[in-house]
N, C-alpha and C positions, 0 to 999 in steps of 0.2 A: 438501494441505489447502487448501480455498478458503473464505474468509470473505466473505459478502455482507452488508455492513453499511450502516446508515444513520447519520445524524448522532449523534455522541456515543457511538458503540458501539466505540470503540477498545479498550475494556476486554476485548473478545473476544480481543484479541491477547495478553492477559496471563492466559493459562489454562495448565493442564498440557498440554493438547493442542498449543497453540502452542509451548510450550517443547520438546516432543518432535519437532515437525515439522522436516523438512529444508528445506522450501520452503513459503512462504505466498504466495498470490496474493490481492491485495485491491483492490477497486474504490476509486477515489479521484476527487476533483474538486479544482479549485484552491481552492475554498471550500466549506464544509459547506452542504448544502441538504437538502431533504426526501428526495432519492434517494440521495445519496452523501456520505460523510464527506470533509471537506477535509483536505489534506495536513498542515496545521498541527495539526489535532486528532489525526490518526493518528500524528503525530510524538511524541505523549505516550506511546506504547508503549515498553517497555524497549528499550535499544540493541541487545541481542542478538536481539530479535525483529525490529526494523527491519532489521537486517543480512541477514536471510533472507526479507524481504518484498518481493515484486515488485508494483509498482503497475500497474493496468490500468483500462480502461473510461473513458477521459477523451476529451475532444474533441481533434481533430487540432490545433486552434489552441492548445491548452493544453500540447502536448508540450514545447516549449522551456522555458517557465516551470517546469513540473513536473520536467523533467530536472534543472534547477539546484537546485530545492528538494529533490528526492529525494536528490541527492548530498550536499547540505548537511546533511540530517537523517540520513544514513547508511542509507538504504534500499538494497536490493540493486539496484534499477534500475526502469526502465519497460518494460513489454511493449508491443510494437507489434502491430497486428492481423496475425494469421497467423504470428507469431513462435513458434518451438518452443524450449522450454527443454531443455537437455541436463543430465542429472544427473551 
C-alpha cells in the first residue's frame, strides 16, 4: 500500500486499509509543507501503523535528522533511493 499525502493528511494512515496492510510506504519531509507531510505530523498516526510505515522521498541532507526522528517515533525506517524491501 502506498499513501501519497500532503500536509495534515496523516489521517489516511488511520483507516481499515492501513490496518490490514503489511507494509506502508509514505512520503515525508522534515517539516510539513504544501508537497509533503512532516514527520512530526505523521507521528500522530497510531503506533501499530507507524511500526509498519517506511518513510521515503526526502532530501539527502534530511536523511540523518529523519533517521533519528523515525526511530524515536517508532516508524519502520527510512527507504533510500534504489533500496528494495524484502517481505
